[in-house]
C-alpha positions in Angstrom: 0.0 0.0 0.0 2.8 2.4 0.9 4.5 1.6 -2.4 1.3 2.4 -4.3 1.0 5.8 -2.5 4.6 6.7 -3.2 4.1 5.8 -6.9 1.0 8.0 -7.2 2.8 11.0 -5.6 5.8 10.7 -8.0 3.4 10.5 -10.9 1.6 13.6 -9.8 4.8 15.5 -9.3 6.2 14.6 -12.7 3.0 15.6 -14.5 3.0 19.0 -12.8 6.5 20.1 -14.0 6.2 22.4 -17.1 8.0 21.4 -20.2 9.9 24.2 -22.0 10.2 23.9 -25.7 13.8 24.3 -27.1 14.4 26.9 -29.8 14.5 25.6 -33.4 17.8 26.4 -35.1 16.3 25.6 -38.4 13.5 28.1 -37.8 16.0 30.8 -36.8 18.0 30.1 -40.0 14.9 30.5 -42.1 14.0 33.9 -40.5 17.6 35.1 -41.0 17.6 34.1 -44.6 14.4 36.0 -45.3 15.6 39.2 -43.6 16.4 42.2 -45.9 20.1 42.7 -46.6 21.7 45.5 -44.6 22.0 48.7 -46.7 25.5 49.2 -48.1 27.4 52.2 -46.8 28.5 54.7 -49.5 32.3 55.0 -50.0 33.9 57.8 -48.0 34.8 59.7 -51.1 31.1 59.7 -52.1 30.0 61.0 -48.7 32.7 63.8 -49.1 31.1 64.8 -52.4 33.7 63.3 -54.9 32.7 61.5 -58.1 35.4 58.8 -57.7 38.4 57.8 -55.5 40.9 59.3 -57.9 39.5 62.8 -57.6 39.4 62.4 -53.8 43.1 61.5 -53.7 44.1 64.4 -55.9 42.0 66.9 -53.9 43.4 65.5 -50.6 47.0 65.9 -51.8 46.2 69.6 -52.5 44.2 70.1 -49.3 41.0 70.9 -51.2 37.4 70.0 -50.5 35.2 68.5 -53.2 33.7 71.9 -54.0 37.1 73.5 -54.2 38.5 70.7 -56.4 35.7 70.8 -58.9 35.6 74.6 -59.1 39.4 74.8 -59.2 39.3 77.3 -56.4 40.4 77.9 -52.8 37.5 79.2 -50.7 38.8 78.7 -47.2 42.2 79.3 -45.5 42.7 78.2 -41.9 43.6 81.2 -39.8 42.3 83.8 -42.3 39.1 85.6 -41.6 36.8 86.9 -44.3 38.3 84.8 -47.1 37.3 85.7 -50.6 37.2 82.6 -52.7 39.8 82.7 -55.5 39.8 80.4 -58.6 41.1 80.4 -62.1 38.8 82.2 -64.5 39.4 82.2 -68.2 42.2 81.1 -70.5 45.8 81.3 -69.5 48.3 83.1 -71.7 51.7 81.5 -71.8 54.3 84.0 -73.1 51.4 85.9 -74.7 49.8 83.0 -76.4 46.3 81.7 -75.3 46.2 78.1 -74.2 43.8 75.5 -72.8 46.0 74.9 -69.8 44.6 75.1 -66.3 46.5 76.2 -63.2 46.8 73.7 -60.3 45.7 75.4 -57.1 46.5 74.0 -53.7 46.3 75.1 -50.1 49.6 76.2 -48.4 51.1 75.3 -45.0 50.1 77.0 -41.8 53.6 78.6 -41.7 53.1 80.1 -45.2 49.7 81.5 -44.1 51.3 83.1 -41.1 54.0 84.6 -43.3 51.5 85.9 -45.8 49.5 87.6 -43.0 52.6 89.3 -41.8 53.3 90.6 -45.3 49.8 92.0 -45.5 50.2 93.7 -42.1 53.5 95.2 -43.2 51.9 96.7 -46.3 49.0 98.0 -44.1 46.5 95.7 -45.9 44.5 92.6 -45.1 45.2 89.1 -46.5 42.0 87.7 -48.2 43.5 84.6 -49.7 46.7 82.7 -50.2 47.3 79.6 -52.3 49.9 77.6 -54.2 49.6 78.2 -57.9 51.5 76.0 -60.4 51.5 75.2 -64.1 53.0 71.7 -64.1 52.5 71.2 -67.9 54.0 74.5 -69.0 57.5 76.1 -69.5 57.0 79.8 -69.3 58.6 83.2 -68.9 55.3 84.9 -68.1 52.0 83.2 -67.4 49.1 85.6 -67.5 46.3 84.2 -65.3 42.9 85.6 -64.8 41.8 84.8 -61.2 38.1 84.9 -60.4 37.7 86.5 -56.9 34.1 86.2 -55.7 32.9 89.3 -54.1 35.7 91.7 -55.1 34.5 95.2 -55.9 35.8 96.7 -59.1 37.4 99.6 -57.3 39.3 97.5 -54.7 43.0 98.2 -54.4 44.9 94.9 -54.4 48.5 94.0 -53.8 49.8 90.5 -54.7 52.9 88.8 -53.4 54.6 85.5 -54.3 56.9 83.5 -52.1 60.1 82.9 -54.1 63.1 81.2 -52.5 61.8 82.2 -49.0 61.2 85.8 -50.0 57.9 87.5 -50.7 58.2 89.4 -54.0 55.8 91.7 -55.8 53.6 90.2 -58.6 52.7 92.3 -61.6 49.0 93.0 -61.6 47.7 93.4 -65.1 44.1 94.4 -64.1 41.7 94.5 -61.2 38.0 94.6 -62.0 34.8 93.4 -60.6 35.4 89.8 -59.3 38.7 89.5 -61.2 42.4 90.0 -60.6 44.7 89.3 -63.6 48.3 88.6 -62.8 51.6 88.0 -64.7 53.4 85.2 -62.9 57.0 84.3 -63.7 57.0 81.0 -61.8 54.9 78.7 -59.7 54.6 79.1 -55.9 52.5 80.5 -53.1 50.6 83.6 -54.1 49.1 86.0 -51.5 46.1 88.3 -52.3 46.0 91.4 -50.1 43.3 94.0 -50.0 44.7 97.5 -49.5 43.1 100.5 -47.9 41.3 102.8 -50.4 43.7 105.6 -49.8 46.8 103.6 -50.2 49.4 104.4 -52.9 49.3 101.7 -55.6 52.4 99.5 -55.7 54.5 99.9 -58.8 
């Protein structure tokens, strides 16, 4: 009789224990296979505004943003307030002959920016842009380059200096008009654009 009672109690206990169903690996695999593929992230150069990796590499080597690179301009200079964007505008004359060449513009080092600002202060003016200008595909005595200067008034007095062998020298200014400064460069190198006071004596 005792054995019968014990057997009944064990049976009751076993029947009252909940049974937990194990997860189905095959079901999880099916759900995962039906899930949408994660969206592919655009390449870094695309997010930065470049058309391809090659353009991005070229611009980076010159310190330019995508907008500057595609507009062949320098629109920001670290350490310089009220920068006027400067780019190449129009055909370049090499030794007086019109060409289809384009100048290569690049940002300069912080030390060069500091030196250019000092030059502007010495002249009593204000630096509004400085950049490296080069013509890698041209041999020239004089390169006449039309620079587009966004926001430059036609009656603005401008001085331009170029860093040559560690010395800032005067650059010949052919013309200053609304939004344009035309220069005669005799070599490649950093070029500083300086706005002078209205009552200043023009540099010869």
